[in-house]
VOMAR-280259 format. One line per 2 residues: their letters; for each residue x, y, z of N, C-alpha, C. Coordinates in pm, 1 decimal, always signed. Example, Ala and Ser with C-alpha at 12.3 -4.5 7.8 and 13.67 -1.06 7.14 Angstrom:
2
AS) +1319.0:-569.0:+780.0:+1230.0:-450.0:+780.0:+1320.0:-330.0:+780.0  +1285.0:-225.0:+708.0:+1367.0:-106.0:+714.0:+1290.0:+3.0:+787.0
***
This chain:
181
MI) -3356.9:+3197.5:+843.5:-3450.8:+3094.9:+880.0:-3417.1:+2961.9:+814.4  -3366.3:+2971.1:+691.1:-3331.5:+2849.1:+618.1:-3188.1:+2860.1:+568.2
ED) -3130.9:+2745.1:+537.0:-2999.5:+2744.6:+473.1:-3012.9:+2820.6:+342.8  -2920.9:+2910.7:+318.3:-2928.4:+2992.2:+198.0:-2897.6:+2906.0:+75.5
VH) -2994.5:+2899.1:-12.9:-2979.0:+2830.2:-140.0:-2990.2:+2938.1:-246.1  -2888.1:+2953.1:-325.3:-2892.0:+3056.3:-428.8:-3012.6:+3031.7:-518.6
LL) -3100.6:+3130.1:-524.4:-3220.7:+3124.7:-608.3:-3310.3:+3005.7:-572.7  -3358.5:+3004.1:-451.4:-3447.2:+2898.1:-403.0:-3576.9:+2895.3:-484.3
CR) -3604.2:+2782.4:-546.5:-3724.4:+2767.7:-628.6:-3803.1:+2640.4:-597.1  -3743.3:+2549.1:-518.9:-3808.0:+2420.0:-494.7:-3817.1:+2389.4:-345.5
RD) -3928.8:+2332.6:-306.0:-3947.5:+2293.2:-165.3:-3839.9:+2195.6:-119.9  -3796.9:+2109.0:-210.7:-3696.8:+2007.8:-175.5:-3563.8:+2069.0:-133.1
DI) -3538.3:+2193.5:-169.3:-3412.4:+2259.9:-136.1:-3416.6:+2333.8:-1.9  -3528.6:+2327.2:+67.1:-3544.5:+2400.2:+193.1:-3489.5:+2318.8:+309.3
SI) -3402.6:+2383.0:+386.3:-3347.3:+2322.8:+507.2:-3352.9:+2428.5:+617.1  -3435.9:+2405.1:+717.6:-3455.6:+2501.6:+826.2:-3333.4:+2500.9:+917.7
LS) -3287.2:+2620.7:+953.5:-3168.4:+2633.1:+1037.0:-3190.2:+2571.2:+1175.1  -3084.6:+2516.1:+1227.7:-3086.5:+2450.9:+1358.4:-3130.9:+2547.2:+1468.4
SL) -3218.2:+2501.0:+1553.7:-3269.3:+2573.6:+1671.2:-3358.6:+2692.3:+1637.9  -3397.2:+2707.6:+1510.5:-3483.2:+2820.6:+1473.9:-3615.6:+2814.9:+1548.7
EK) -3681.3:+2701.1:+1547.3:-3812.4:+2692.8:+1612.6:-3800.9:+2715.0:+1763.0  -3689.6:+2671.8:+1823.6:-3666.4:+2696.4:+1966.4:-3654.5:+2847.2:+1991.0
FL) -3575.6:+2915.6:+1907.7:-3558.8:+3060.2:+1923.0:-3690.6:+3133.3:+1903.4  -3764.6:+3099.1:+1798.0:-3890.1:+3168.5:+1770.5:-3993.7:+3141.9:+1879.5
SW) -3997.9:+3020.1:+1929.2:-4089.8:+2989.0:+2040.2:-4053.3:+3071.0:+2163.1  -3923.9:+3081.7:+2192.4:-3878.8:+3163.5:+2304.8:-3920.1:+3309.1:+2283.2
AK) -3893.5:+3362.7:+2162.8:-3925.7:+3502.8:+2133.5:-4075.2:+3528.9:+2148.3  -4156.9:+3436.4:+2100.6:-4302.0:+3451.4:+2111.0:-4344.2:+3451.0:+2257.9
SE) -4285.3:+3361.3:+2338.1:-4320.2:+3353.9:+2480.7:-4277.6:+3479.3:+2556.4  -4179.5:+3551.1:+2502.5:-4133.1:+3676.6:+2563.4:-4215.1:+3796.4:+2515.7
GY) -4311.2:+3771.4:+2427.6:-4398.7:+3879.1:+2381.7:-4355.1:+3950.5:+2254.9  -4252.0:+3901.3:+2189.8:-4206.9:+3963.0:+2065.2:-4301.0:+3928.8:+1950.3
KI) -4320.8:+4022.3:+1860.5:-4386.4:+3993.5:+1733.6:-4277.6:+3945.4:+1639.4  -4311.2:+3846.0:+1559.9:-4213.0:+3786.7:+1469.7:-4254.2:+3817.1:+1326.4
VV) -4165.4:+3886.5:+1257.8:-4192.6:+3933.2:+1122.9:-4077.8:+3888.8:+1032.3  -4111.1:+3836.0:+917.8:-4011.7:+3796.2:+818.6:-4005.2:+3904.5:+712.0
VT) -3882.8:+3946.7:+680.0:-3858.3:+4050.1:+580.3:-3755.5:+3992.2:+483.1  -3793.8:+3975.4:+355.5:-3706.9:+3903.6:+264.1:-3704.5:+3962.5:+123.2
NQ) -3585.5:+3966.7:+65.3:-3569.1:+3999.0:-76.4:-3583.7:+3868.0:-154.6  -3655.8:+3872.3:-266.3:-3678.7:+3751.4:-345.4:-3651.6:+3778.2:-493.5
TV) -3528.0:+3758.9:-535.7:-3493.5:+3785.8:-675.9:-3543.0:+3678.7:-771.8  -3592.8:+3567.1:-719.8:-3642.4:+3462.7:-810.8:-3758.3:+3514.9:-895.6
VS) -3832.9:+3609.8:-843.1:-3943.2:+3669.1:-918.7:-3888.6:+3762.3:-1026.0  -3799.1:+3851.3:-987.6:-3745.5:+3949.1:-1083.0:-3662.7:+3883.8:-1193.1
RG) -3615.8:+3763.6:-1168.4:-3539.7:+3689.6:-1269.4:-3629.2:+3600.3:-1355.6  -3757.2:+3593.8:-1319.9:-3849.6:+3513.0:-1397.4:-3844.1:+3364.9:-1367.1
LL) -3783.2:+3327.2:-1255.6:-3771.3:+3186.1:-1220.3:-3896.7:+3132.7:-1152.6  -3968.5:+3220.3:-1081.6:-4096.6:+3186.6:-1019.7:-4191.0:+3304.4:-1040.3
SY) -4318.8:+3275.3:-1048.1:-4417.3:+3383.5:-1049.2:-4428.1:+3436.7:-906.2  -4488.5:+3553.5:-892.4:-4507.9:+3609.1:-758.8:-4591.2:+3513.1:-674.2
KE) -4692.6:+3453.8:-734.1:-4778.8:+3358.1:-662.7:-4698.0:+3236.0:-617.4  -4615.7:+3181.0:-705.7:-4534.5:+3063.8:-670.4:-4436.2:+3097.3:-557.3
MN) -4377.2:+3216.8:-564.4:-4284.0:+3258.8:-460.1:-4356.5:+3275.5:-326.4  -4476.9:+3332.8:-328.9:-4555.4:+3345.4:-205.7:-4587.1:+3208.9:-147.4
EL) -4625.1:+3115.6:-232.1:-4656.5:+2979.5:-186.3:-4533.6:+2913.4:-124.3  -4416.4:+2933.8:-183.4:-4293.0:+2875.9:-129.8:-4259.9:+2937.2:+6.5
NQ) -4274.9:+3068.5:+19.0:-4249.5:+3133.8:+147.4:-4350.0:+3090.0:+253.0  -4475.4:+3075.1:+215.3:-4576.5:+3028.5:+310.9:-4547.1:+2885.7:+355.0
FI) -4496.5:+2804.4:+263.9:-4457.0:+2667.5:+298.1:-4346.6:+2669.2:+405.0  -4250.6:+2760.3:+390.2:-4142.6:+2771.4:+488.5:-4199.8:+2809.8:+624.7
LD) -4285.8:+2911.9:+628.1:-4345.0:+2954.9:+755.0:-4426.9:+2843.2:+817.2  -4508.0:+2775.9:+736.2:-4589.6:+2665.5:+786.9:-4502.5:+2552.6:+841.6
SV) -4391.4:+2525.0:+775.2:-4300.1:+2418.4:+819.8:-4238.4:+2451.7:+954.8  -4196.7:+2577.1:+972.1:-4138.3:+2619.4:+1100.0:-4242.8:+2612.3:+1210.4
ES) -4363.7:+2660.6:+1182.1:-4470.6:+2655.4:+1282.2:-4508.0:+2512.2:+1316.0  -4500.8:+2423.8:+1219.4:-4528.5:+2282.5:+1244.6:-4423.6:+2223.7:+1339.2
LA) -4297.4:+2257.0:+1317.1:-4191.3:+2209.5:+1406.9:-4211.0:+2260.9:+1549.3  -4253.8:+2386.5:+1560.0:-4273.5:+2448.3:+1691.9:-4405.9:+2406.7:+1755.5
GK) -4499.1:+2360.6:+1673.9:-4629.3:+2319.4:+1725.7:-4721.3:+2434.5:+1760.1  -4694.2:+2552.7:+1703.6:-4780.7:+2667.9:+1730.4:-4758.4:+2777.7:+1626.6
KL) -4852.1:+2872.4:+1622.9:-4840.1:+2986.9:+1534.5:-4730.9:+3078.8:+1588.2  -4642.6:+3122.2:+1500.0:-4531.1:+3205.6:+1542.5:-4525.7:+3341.3:+1472.3
FD) -4565.1:+3345.0:+1345.7:-4537.4:+3462.1:+1262.4:-4652.0:+3562.7:+1262.7  -4613.6:+3689.0:+1274.7:-4709.7:+3799.0:+1273.6:-4713.1:+3870.9:+1139.4
GL) -4612.7:+3851.2:+1058.1:-4610.2:+3918.8:+929.2:-4502.1:+3865.8:+837.8  -4525.3:+3883.3:+708.6:-4430.3:+3845.5:+604.7:-4426.7:+3958.8:+503.4
YI) -4308.3:+4015.0:+481.6:-4290.4:+4124.4:+386.6:-4185.5:+4082.2:+284.6  -4222.4:+4094.4:+157.8:-4139.0:+4043.8:+49.4:-4112.6:+4154.3:-52.4
CP) -3986.9:+4163.8:-94.7:-3952.3:+4252.1:-205.6:-3911.7:+4165.5:-324.4  -3986.2:+4173.4:-435.8:-3952.0:+4096.3:-554.5:-3864.8:+4174.3:-654.2
HH) -3830.4:+4297.1:-621.5:-3760.6:+4385.9:-715.2:-3609.7:+4365.7:-714.4  -3547.4:+4412.7:-821.8:-3401.2:+4415.5:-831.3:-3365.8:+4518.4:-938.0
PE) -3268.6:+4604.7:-910.9:-3236.0:+4708.8:-1008.1:-3182.6:+4655.8:-1141.6  -3140.1:+4530.7:-1144.0:-3090.9:+4469.6:-1268.2:-3174.7:+4346.9:-1305.0
AT) -3302.7:+4351.3:-1274.5:-3392.3:+4237.5:-1295.8:-3400.1:+4196.0:-1442.0  -3421.8:+4068.9:-1462.7:-3444.8:+4015.8:-1596.6:-3579.4:+4064.4:-1648.9
LK) -3680.9:+4062.3:-1562.4:-3814.8:+4105.8:-1601.2:-3829.1:+4255.9:-1579.2  -3864.9:+4326.5:-1685.3:-3870.7:+4473.0:-1682.5:-3962.1:+4527.2:-1572.1
DY) -4076.3:+4461.0:-1547.5:-4171.2:+4508.7:-1446.7:-4111.2:+4513.1:-1306.1  -4009.2:+4435.5:-1281.7:-3947.0:+4429.2:-1149.4:-3812.3:+4501.0:-1144.7
RI) -3770.4:+4562.5:-1254.4:-3640.6:+4628.4:-1262.7:-3651.1:+4771.9:-1212.2  -3649.0:+4785.4:-1080.9:-3654.9:+4917.7:-1019.9:-3565.3:+4922.9:-895.5
DC) -3519.1:+5041.8:-864.7:-3443.9:+5065.9:-741.6:-3546.3:+5113.2:-639.1  -3618.6:+5018.4:-582.8:-3733.0:+5046.9:-494.4:-3688.2:+5084.0:-353.9
EC) -3783.3:+5120.8:-272.1:-3756.7:+5153.1:-131.7:-3770.3:+5031.3:-40.9  -3826.2:+4921.5:-96.0:-3849.1:+4804.8:-9.0:-3731.4:+4707.5:-7.7
RK) -3651.1:+4704.5:-111.2:-3542.9:+4606.9:-117.7:-3432.7:+4640.7:-18.0  -3401.9:+4544.6:+69.3:-3290.5:+4563.6:+160.1:-3163.1:+4579.6:+76.3
PK) -3076.8:+4672.3:+108.0:-3052.3:+4733.0:+238.1:-3138.5:+4855.1:+271.5  -3228.4:+4894.4:+184.7:-3317.8:+5004.8:+222.1:-3415.9:+4953.6:+327.4
PG) -3461.3:+5040.6:+414.8:-3543.2:+4997.1:+528.2:-3693.9:+4993.2:+502.1  -3737.0:+5005.6:+378.5:-3879.4:+5018.5:+348.4:-3968.9:+4909.8:+405.2
ML) -3928.7:+4783.0:+393.6:-4013.6:+4675.2:+445.4:-4024.0:+4680.8:+597.3  -3915.0:+4716.9:+663.6:-3917.8:+4728.2:+809.6:-4008.4:+4841.9:+853.7
LK) -4000.9:+4952.9:+784.2:-4085.0:+5067.8:+818.9:-4232.4:+5037.4:+792.7  -4259.9:+4964.9:+684.8:-4397.8:+4925.8:+654.0:-4451.5:+4830.4:+761.1
AA) -4369.8:+4733.0:+800.2:-4410.7:+4638.2:+905.0:-4438.1:+4712.1:+1035.8  -4351.4:+4806.5:+1069.4:-4369.9:+4882.3:+1193.3:-4502.1:+4957.2:+1191.9
KE) -4533.9:+5017.3:+1079.6:-4659.2:+5093.4:+1068.9:-4779.9:+5000.3:+1075.4  -4777.7:+4892.6:+998.0:-4892.9:+4802.9:+989.7:-4914.5:+4720.0:+1116.0
LN) -4806.1:+4686.0:+1184.5:-4815.9:+4598.7:+1301.9:-4796.7:+4673.6:+1433.6  -4787.2:+4805.6:+1424.9:-4771.4:+4889.1:+1543.3:-4648.6:+4847.5:+1625.5
LD) -4533.8:+4839.0:+1558.6:-4409.5:+4798.9:+1623.4:-4330.9:+4922.0:+1665.9  -4272.3:+4916.2:+1781.5:-4180.5:+5019.6:+1826.8:-4040.6:+4973.7:+1785.6
LS) -3989.0:+5030.2:+1677.9:-3860.9:+4984.0:+1625.0:-3745.6:+5005.9:+1722.3  -3755.7:+5104.6:+1810.1:-3648.1:+5128.3:+1907.1:-3640.8:+5016.9:+2012.2
KS) -3746.2:+4937.5:+2022.5:-3748.3:+4825.1:+2116.8:-3744.3:+4690.4:+2044.6  -3715.3:+4696.2:+1916.0:-3716.8:+4576.0:+1832.9:-3575.9:+4529.8:+1797.9
FF) -3568.6:+4405.8:+1750.8:-3443.6:+4346.9:+1705.3:-3465.3:+4296.2:+1564.3  -3362.0:+4305.9:+1482.1:-3369.0:+4254.0:+1345.5:-3250.4:+4161.3:+1327.2
IG) -3279.8:+4036.2:+1299.7:-3176.9:+3934.5:+1284.3:-3165.5:+3899.2:+1137.3  -3043.7:+3901.5:+1086.8:-3021.3:+3865.5:+947.9:-2883.3:+3807.4:+928.5
DR) -2864.1:+3747.7:+813.1:-2735.9:+3683.1:+786.0:-2654.2:+3754.3:+678.4  -2697.8:+3873.9:+640.5:-2627.4:+3949.0:+536.3:-2607.1:+4093.6:+578.7
LS) -2508.7:+4154.6:+517.7:-2481.4:+4295.5:+541.7:-2603.4:+4381.2:+507.6  -2677.0:+4345.0:+404.8:-2796.6:+4421.7:+366.9:-2901.2:+4420.5:+478.4
DV) -2908.1:+4313.0:+555.3:-3000.0:+4305.4:+669.5:-2957.2:+4403.4:+779.2  -2828.9:+4404.6:+807.6:-2775.4:+4493.7:+911.0:-2801.5:+4639.1:+873.8
IA) -2773.1:+4674.4:+749.8:-2791.8:+4812.3:+705.8:-2938.8:+4851.5:+713.0  -3026.5:+4766.9:+662.2:-3170.4:+4797.3:+665.1:-3217.7:+4817.7:+808.9
GN) -3177.2:+4728.9:+897.6:-3215.6:+4741.5:+1038.1:-3162.1:+4868.3:+1101.5  -3036.1:+4897.8:+1078.3:-2977.2:+5019.2:+1135.5:-3047.0:+5144.1:+1083.0
LA) -3077.1:+5147.7:+954.7:-3144.5:+5264.4:+897.6:-3287.7:+5279.0:+948.6  -3348.0:+5168.1:+989.9:-3484.3:+5172.4:+1045.0:-3484.2:+5202.9:+1195.4
GV) -3366.8:+5204.8:+1256.8:-3360.0:+5233.1:+1400.3:-3381.3:+5111.4:+1487.6  -3351.2:+4994.1:+1434.5:-3368.3:+4867.1:+1505.0:-3231.4:+4818.1:+1551.2
RT) -3225.6:+4749.4:+1663.7:-3101.5:+4684.5:+1704.5:-3082.8:+4561.1:+1615.9  -2966.4:+4552.5:+1553.5:-2941.6:+4446.5:+1456.4:-2850.7:+4338.4:+1513.1
IL) -2881.5:+4215.4:+1475.4:-2798.4:+4101.7:+1512.4:-2761.5:+4029.4:+1383.6  -2631.9:+4018.9:+1359.6:-2582.8:+3949.0:+1241.8:-2561.0:+3802.7:+1277.7
LE) -2639.5:+3715.4:+1216.4:-2622.9:+3571.1:+1232.8:-2513.8:+3530.0:+1134.4  -2397.2:+3502.6:+1187.3:-2281.4:+3481.1:+1101.8:-2292.3:+3351.1:+1024.4
GK) -2254.9:+3360.6:+897.6:-2258.5:+3246.6:+807.5:-2182.5:+3279.3:+680.7  -2205.4:+3198.4:+578.8:-2125.8:+3213.7:+456.8:-2155.1:+3341.8:+379.4
FS) -2268.2:+3409.6:+406.5:-2301.0:+3531.4:+334.0:-2293.3:+3657.1:+420.5  -2238.0:+3645.3:+540.6:-2233.6:+3758.6:+633.7:-2159.7:+3879.8:+578.3
ES) -2061.9:+3857.0:+496.5:-1983.1:+3966.6:+441.6:-2009.1:+3984.2:+291.0  -2124.8:+3943.6:+245.4:-2156.4:+3951.4:+102.8:-2161.2:+4096.4:+55.0
TL) -2138.7:+4114.4:-73.2:-2140.2:+4248.6:-130.4:-2283.7:+4293.6:-153.6  -2301.4:+4422.4:-160.7:-2433.8:+4480.9:-180.7:-2461.4:+4501.6:-329.0
IK) -2588.3:+4497.9:-365.0:-2626.4:+4528.9:-501.8:-2616.4:+4679.3:-523.3  -2613.8:+4719.8:-649.9:-2612.8:+4862.5:-680.0:-2743.1:+4924.0:-631.0
SS) -2731.2:+5042.4:-572.2:-2848.2:+5109.4:-516.3:-2818.3:+5258.0:-505.6  -2924.4:+5336.8:-503.9:-2908.6:+5481.7:-484.8:-2886.1:+5517.2:-338.7
LK) -2894.8:+5419.6:-251.5:-2881.9:+5441.3:-107.5:-2740.3:+5486.2:-71.1  -2732.3:+5590.2:+9.2:-2604.0:+5637.4:+61.8:-2579.5:+5566.1:+194.0
IE) -2474.2:+5486.2:+198.5:-2445.4:+5403.7:+315.7:-2318.1:+5453.4:+382.6  -2326.8:+5478.9:+512.5:-2210.3:+5518.0:+590.7:-2153.1:+5393.7:+658.1
EK) -2027.0:+5401.0:+695.8:-1962.3:+5286.0:+759.7:-2035.7:+5241.8:+885.4  -2088.1:+5336.5:+963.0:-2159.4:+5301.2:+1087.0:-2285.0:+5218.5:+1058.3
DK) -2343.4:+5235.5:+939.5:-2463.3:+5159.8:+902.1:-2434.2:+5011.6:+881.9  -2307.1:+4978.5:+862.1:-2266.2:+4840.3:+835.1:-2234.0:+4761.9:+962.5
LP) -2240.0:+4829.0:+1076.8:-2200.2:+4764.4:+1201.6:-2321.3:+4709.4:+1277.2  -2326.4:+4577.1:+1298.3:-2438.4:+4521.7:+1375.2:-2427.4:+4556.4:+1522.6
WK) -2541.1:+4560.1:+1589.6:-2544.5:+4580.2:+1733.6:-2473.8:+4463.6:+1802.6  -2502.4:+4342.2:+1757.0:-2438.7:+4220.9:+1808.4:-2415.3:+4124.5:+1692.9
RA) -2325.2:+4031.3:+1714.2:-2300.7:+3920.8:+1621.5:-2328.7:+3791.1:+1697.1  -2376.9:+3690.7:+1625.5:-2403.5:+3561.2:+1688.9:-2376.8:+3450.1:+1588.0
SS) -2342.3:+3334.6:+1639.5:-2316.9:+3220.7:+1551.6:-2432.3:+3121.1:+1550.6  -2532.9:+3143.1:+1637.9:-2646.0:+3050.5:+1644.0:-2766.6:+3119.2:+1707.0
FV) -2882.0:+3059.0:+1690.1:-3002.6:+3111.4:+1753.5:-2997.0:+3095.1:+1905.1  -2932.4:+2990.2:+1951.8:-2916.5:+2970.3:+2096.4:-2835.0:+3085.5:+2154.6
EI) -2731.1:+3128.5:+2084.6:-2650.5:+3242.2:+2129.1:-2733.3:+3370.7:+2130.7  -2823.4:+3385.6:+2035.1:-2909.7:+3504.3:+2031.5:-3002.8:+3505.0:+2152.9
IK) -3058.2:+3390.8:+2188.8:-3143.3:+3382.3:+2309.0:-3064.6:+3428.9:+2430.1  -2941.9:+3379.0:+2446.7:-2860.0:+3417.9:+2561.5:-2833.3:+3568.6:+2561.8
TL) -2807.0:+3625.0:+2445.7:-2782.2:+3769.6:+2434.4:-2904.3:+3848.7:+2478.0  -3021.4:+3809.6:+2430.6:-3143.1:+3884.2:+2460.7:-3189.3:+3861.2:+2604.2
EA) -3167.3:+3743.8:+2658.4:-3203.7:+3717.1:+2798.7:-3118.9:+3801.1:+2894.0  -2999.3:+3837.8:+2851.7:-2908.2:+3914.0:+2938.1:-2945.4:+4063.2:+2945.1
L) -3040.5:+4105.5:+2864.1:-3077.7:+4248.5:+2864.1:-3159.2:+4284.6:+2986.5
***
């Protein structure tokens, strides 16, 4: 949704990706529920409180909706944990942190989503794996972190779990892919 800034802590560092609001508006008009699923290590590192991180994420959602001129998001799921966290309370190998599918499964249950008819778009290998393990068709939005390494985890990952359903270089390309179905 935004340009990846390592350890985003300030509103001034937020830059919304090109054509995001166009893609989300299209998806909403097609009847898709739009859910954000994000790992947030700024909390586990002690750089932001959970409240501050929530406020920053809400600012991002509000900014995107403002650009689109309408409500777009149906849910926001955040994992503040990290197995090597600075703060002991967040130092766990949880089920919600991507590449594990916990947040996707929780969203599906709470929002009554049929994951077999859903798409999960992400810019990292951990997004692809989480989506594949949840039974969602995955789209890798290619960028500078598309081939990033995974954090240590108890998760057993097979090579097939690393393969996205589709790859795209832009949100406009994703619209074309989904319209062709």
